[in-house]
Each structure stands twice: as C-alpha cells, then as structure tokens.
C-alpha positions in Angstrom: 0.2 -0.2 0.2 1.4 3.4 -1.0 0.4 6.6 1.1 0.1 10.1 -0.1 0.5 12.4 3.4 2.2 15.5 2.0 0.2 18.6 1.6 -3.3 17.3 1.4 -2.3 13.7 -0.1 -4.5 12.5 2.5 -5.1 9.0 0.2 -3.6 5.8 -0.4 -3.7 2.9 -2.8 -5.3 -0.4 -2.2 -5.0 -3.3 -3.7 -8.8 -4.2 -4.4 -10.3 -0.4 -4.6 -9.3 2.1 -6.7 -8.2 4.4 -3.5 -8.7 4.9 -0.1 -8.5 7.8 2.6 -5.1 7.5 4.8 -6.1 6.6 8.0 -5.4 8.8 10.8 -4.1 11.7 8.3 -5.6 14.8 8.3 -7.3 16.0 5.1 -6.4 19.3 3.0 -6.4 22.8 4.9 -9.7 24.1 5.1 -10.4 26.1 1.7 -13.3 27.5 0.0 -16.2 25.6 -2.3 -16.6 26.9 -5.9 -19.8 25.0 -6.7 -21.8 26.1 -9.7 -25.0 27.3 -7.7 -23.4 28.3 -4.2 -25.0 31.5 -3.3 -23.3 31.6 0.3 -19.8 31.3 1.5 -18.9 28.1 2.1 -15.7 25.5 3.0 -14.3 22.2 3.0 -13.3 22.2 6.6 -10.4 20.2 7.2 -10.9 17.2 9.1 -8.8 14.0 10.3 -9.3 10.6 8.7 -10.8 7.7 11.2 -8.9 4.4 12.0 -10.9 2.3 8.7 -10.2 5.2 6.3 -13.2 7.3 6.4 -14.4 10.3 7.7 -17.0 10.0 10.4 -18.2 12.4 13.0 -17.8 16.0 13.5 -14.3 16.0 13.3 -14.1 12.9 11.0 -12.1 10.8 13.3 -14.5 9.2 15.2 -13.9 5.4 15.0 -16.8 2.9 14.5 -18.0 0.4 17.8 -18.2 -3.6 17.0 -19.7 -4.5 20.0 -23.4 -2.4 20.6 -25.5 -2.3 23.8 -29.1 -3.4 23.7 -29.5 0.3 24.0 -27.6 1.4 21.3 -28.4 1.6 17.1 -26.2 2.0 14.7 -26.6 3.1 11.1 -24.4 3.2 8.3 -25.0 6.0 5.3 -23.3 4.0 2.3 -22.9 5.9 -1.0 -20.6 8.3 -2.9 -19.4 12.1 -2.5 -23.0 13.1 -1.6 -23.4 10.7 1.4 -19.4 12.0 2.4 -19.6 15.5 1.6 -18.8 18.0 4.4 -19.6 21.8 4.3 -19.0 24.1 6.9 -20.8 27.7 7.0 -20.8 29.9 9.8 -18.1 27.9 11.8 -20.7 24.7 11.9 -20.0 21.8 9.8 -22.7 19.7 8.0 -23.5 16.7 6.8 -26.3 14.6 6.1 -25.3 11.7 8.6 -24.7 14.0 10.9 -28.0 15.8 10.8 -29.8 12.5 10.6 -28.0 11.5 13.7 -29.3 14.7 15.3 -32.9 13.9 14.3 -32.8 10.6 15.6 -31.5 11.5 18.8 -34.1 14.1 19.4 -36.6 11.3 18.4 -35.6 8.4 20.0 -33.9 10.4 23.5 -33.4 6.8 25.4 -31.4 5.6 22.9 -28.1 5.2 21.8 -28.1 6.7 18.2 -24.9 6.7 16.0 -25.2 7.5 12.2 -21.9 6.5 10.8 -20.5 8.1 7.3 -19.3 5.4 4.7 -19.4 7.9 1.7 -16.5 8.0 -0.6 -16.0 10.6 -3.4 -16.2 9.1 -6.8 -16.8 5.3 -5.7 -19.6 3.7 -8.5 -21.2 0.7 -7.3 -18.8 -1.9 -7.9 -16.0 0.1 -5.4 -18.8 0.4 -3.1 -19.7 -3.4 -2.8 -16.4 -4.1 -2.6 -15.8 -1.9 0.6 -18.9 -2.9 2.0 -18.0 -6.7 2.1 -14.2 -5.8 3.2 -14.9 -3.7 6.0 -18.7 -2.5 6.5 -20.2 -5.6 7.0 -18.0 -6.4 9.9 -19.1 -3.8 11.6 -22.7 -5.0 11.8 -24.4 -2.2 11.4 -28.3 -2.1 12.5 -29.3 -0.6 9.3 -27.8 0.8 6.3 -29.0 3.6 4.0 -27.7 3.0 0.6 -27.7 6.3 -1.6 -26.4 5.4 -4.9 -26.4 6.5 -8.1 -24.4 8.9 -10.8 -20.7 7.4 -10.7 -21.3 4.2 -13.0 -21.8 6.3 -15.7 -18.6 6.3 -16.6 -18.4 2.8 -16.9 -21.5 2.3 -19.0 -20.3 4.9 -21.7 -16.9 4.0 -21.9 -15.2 1.4 -25.1 -14.7 -2.2 -24.4 -17.4 -2.7 -21.5 -16.8 -5.1 -18.9 -19.2 -6.7 -15.9 -16.2 -5.9 -13.6 -15.9 -2.4 -14.7 -12.0 -3.0 -15.1 -12.2 -1.2 -18.4 -12.9 2.2 -16.5 -10.8 1.4 -13.4 -7.2 1.8 -12.4 -4.8 2.0 -9.4 -3.8 5.5 -7.8 -0.5 3.8 -7.2 -0.3 4.0 -11.2 0.5 7.8 -11.0 2.9 8.1 -7.9 5.7 9.3 -10.1 3.5 12.3 -10.6 3.2 12.8 -7.0 6.9 12.3 -6.2 7.7 15.3 -8.7 5.5 17.8 -7.3 6.8 16.7 -3.9 9.9 17.4 -4.8 9.3 20.4 -7.0 7.0 21.9 -3.5 10.5 21.4 -1.5 12.2 24.1 -3.2 9.7 27.1 -2.4 8.6 28.2 -5.6 5.1 28.6 -5.6 4.7 29.6 -9.2 6.5 26.6 -9.9 4.8 24.1 -8.0 1.1 25.7 -8.9 2.4 25.0 -12.6 3.5 21.4 -12.4 0.3 20.8 -10.3 -1.9 22.2 -12.9 0.4 20.2 -15.7 0.3 16.8 -14.0 -2.9 17.3 -12.4 -1.3 16.6 -8.7 -4.3 18.7 -6.6 -5.9 15.5 -5.6 -9.0 17.0 -4.2 -9.7 18.4 -7.7 -8.4 15.8 -10.2 -8.2 12.6 -8.3 -11.0 11.1 -11.0 -8.1 11.4 -13.5 -5.8 9.2 -11.5 -8.2 6.5 -10.9 -10.2 6.1 -14.2 -9.1 5.3 -17.7 -11.4 7.7 -19.3 -12.9 6.7 -22.9 -16.0 8.5 -22.7 -18.8 8.7 -25.9 -22.1 10.4 -24.2 -23.6 9.0 -27.2 -23.6 5.3 -26.3 -26.5 3.1 -25.3 -26.4 2.7 -21.5 -29.3 0.7 -20.9 -27.6 -2.6 -22.0 -25.0 -1.9 -19.3 -26.9 -1.4 -16.4 -27.5 -4.8 -14.9 -23.8 -4.6 -13.4 -25.5 -1.6 -11.3 -28.9 -3.7 -10.8 -26.4 -6.6 -9.4 -24.7 -4.9 -6.9 -27.5 -3.4 -5.2 -29.0 -6.3 -5.0 -26.0 -8.1 -4.1 -25.9 -5.7 -1.1 -29.4 -6.1 -0.2 -29.3 -10.0 -0.1 -25.6 -9.8 2.2 -27.4 -7.3 4.5 -30.7 -9.5 4.7 -28.6 -12.5 5.2 -26.8 -10.7 8.3 -29.9 -9.4 10.0 -29.1 -5.9 8.2 -32.2 -3.6 7.3 -31.6 -1.8 4.6 -33.0 1.7 3.1 -32.9 2.5 -0.6 -33.3 5.8 -2.3 -33.5 7.3 -5.6 -30.9 9.5 -6.3 -31.8 13.5 -6.7 -30.3 15.0 -9.9 -30.9 18.9 -10.6 -30.3 19.6 -14.2 -30.3 23.3 -13.4 -29.7 26.2 -15.9 -26.1 26.0 -16.1 -25.9 22.7 -17.6 -29.7 21.8 -19.1 -28.4 22.4 -22.7 -25.4 20.3 -22.1 -25.5 17.0 -23.8 -23.3 15.2 -21.3 -25.4 16.4 -18.6 -28.7 15.8 -20.2 -27.5 11.9 -20.9 -26.2 12.0 -17.2 -30.0 13.0 -16.2 -31.3 10.0 -18.4 -29.0 7.8 -16.8 -29.7 8.8 -13.4 -33.5 8.5 -14.5 -32.8 4.8 -15.7 -30.9 3.7 -12.3 -33.7 5.3 -10.0 -36.5 2.8 -11.9 -34.3 -0.3 -11.3 -33.5 0.8 -7.7 -37.5 1.4 -7.5 -37.9 -1.9 -8.9 -35.3 -3.8 -6.4 -36.8 -2.2 -3.6 -40.6 -3.8 -4.6 -38.6 -7.0 -5.6 -37.0 -7.3 -2.1 -39.6 -5.7 -0.1 -37.0 -2.9 1.2 -37.8 0.4 2.1 -37.6 3.2 -0.5 -37.6 6.7 -0.5 -38.2 8.6 -3.7 -35.7 11.9 -3.1 -35.6 12.4 -6.3 -39.3 13.7 -6.6 -39.3 14.8 -2.9 -36.3 17.1 -2.5 -37.1 20.4 -5.2 -34.8 21.5 -7.5 -33.4 25.1 -6.8 -30.4 26.8 -5.4 -31.5 26.3 -2.1 -31.2 22.7 -1.7 -28.4 22.3 -4.3 -24.9 23.4 -4.6 -24.2 21.5 -8.2 -26.4 19.2 -10.1 -26.1 16.4 -7.3 -24.5 17.8 -3.9 -26.5 19.5 -1.2 -26.3 22.2 0.5 -27.0 22.1 4.4 -30.9 22.8 3.6 -30.4 20.1 1.2 -28.9 17.7 3.4 -31.4 18.8 6.1 -34.4 17.6 3.8 -32.6 14.5 2.8 -31.9 13.7 6.3 -35.7 14.3 7.2 -37.3 11.9 4.3 -35.0 8.9 5.7 -35.8 9.8 9.3 -39.6 9.1 8.2 -38.8 5.4 7.2 -36.6 4.8 10.3 -38.2 2.9 13.3 -36.3 1.8 16.3 -37.8 -0.5 18.8 
C-alpha cells in the first residue's frame, strides 16, 4: 500500500480498490468551495480520517464500535460523495449523516444512536460493494441507508465494457511518479513553479483525483441501458448480504438537478437520463426485495436553496434528505 501524505495528499492505494483515505491522516487545509450554484460562502473543513479510512463524525475521526449495547442503534450511510460531503458554514460543519443523527437522537432520546458516514468520493457501485464486504459488513450496523447513483455512468459509456468495471478503473498508485515530482518541486518553495507543475500533472488531488483512478474514454452517445445490469446486480447483492446478516436496508432514488447552467449540455442531459434509469432500477429492486424506498428525486425540490450543483446538497438540502430518511426509520 502506498500512502500520499504530504500537502493534502491524504489518499492511499489499495490492492482491491481504486483508492482509500489514509487512516489517521489529516485532510487538506480548510478552503473555500466553488460549486456552480452556491449563493453563500461555504468551506471544505479540514478533518482527520478515522482508523478505518473513512471520514465520520463531527471531526471526521470518530471510529466505529463493533460491540453495541442493547440500548444502542447504529446506522451506516453508504454512498459516494453526496454521502461523504462535509460543508462548513458560519463555523458549523454539516453532512447529511450528522444531521440525521441529530434528528434521531431528538426523536429517540432513550437510545444511543450513531449514524456513521461510509461515503467515499467517486466510488461507483462496484467500489462500494467491495468496500462494504471488506470493511463495513464486519461492523454489523443495524441499518444501512444506500444512497447511490451517478458514478457508474463512466463505466456504461466507456469502450470495451466489462461487467467488473475493470475497463474503467485503475489504481491510484499508478500515478506515484506524478505525486513524487510535485513533492520534489514543492521543496524548492517556489509557489509559482509548484502551481504550474500541479496544473500540468493534475496533482491537486482534491480537484483531479478522478483522472488518476479512471481510464476515461467516454462517448456520451453510447447506449447505456444494456450496461446497467452491473449496477442492478451490485445493488441486489448488497441487499442480499445485508438481509442475510440481519441488517435492515433503506434504498433511495438519486436526486439530480439539471439546472439552467447545464440543461443544454449533452453530457449532463445524458447523465440525467442515466440517473433516471438507475432510479427505476432502485425502485424495482425495492419492490422485488420488499425493501423500504425513499423517492428523494421527487421529494427534494430542485432549486439553488437545496443544491450546490447538479447533485451535491446545501445544508438545507442535506436537512431535507435526512428528514426524508427519518420518516422510514423505526427503532424499537
């Protein structure tokens, strides 16, 4: 395993995944967000990764307890960057798992409730399935909320499609030389040169990580529907694994906002169609497996109050997402 620690490289390579976060490592320094629709001044807070390589709890470093008392209830929020996302506004940090935990603790005051964040940016359904089997399952949550969509589209639309998505994925370690070169340049303390090298090599990982883990050769005119069986298989497998381990599951449609800045762009129009089809699959699987389903795509109003871009939520949007899930959660 290769770790990238210096100057915000809080990422690690992994033999079975494109990347993970480096356990117990500090994330990048606090910086302003620059989402397409944001109307307020938001920040990405600087957090600390926990011992299993996730950002969890208010500071990011809250670990997961394997043993639970009868009076405790543990929820795992599983997904991609929309689950992971932490936003700081007026010195308060928001994420949907944090908000949901607060709502549940108010409703069930006699219970010790923990809502854990298992979101990982850029993960597709195959990445999530693998990580779930390798780590999350062993933690034995009482309930898993699966908020999943969008990130499989690159696999659907890339050439030489394979059911395991190996045609689209590569390991972060393959770009170690770029990282090392940037580190050597940064030691010279010439900011302009470091910035130039980062721009040329794409080593500002917060902004360009996807280029390091994806072999992009995407054609947005490609028929995606005949490739979506992998997504359906992965979701159905996750449910089977959970139910065989007495873990309850809540599924959700994925909320997508084709806002005015992108509504005429063929790329985003294609992504919208894909997410619509993924949501149909989610709803179908929920019926077939008798799994609770929350239709967040239709429940969350599409506007700039709720969305920072086409898919990431404002704190208000996170609140609505959490309230929608809250209605489906029943704790004895």
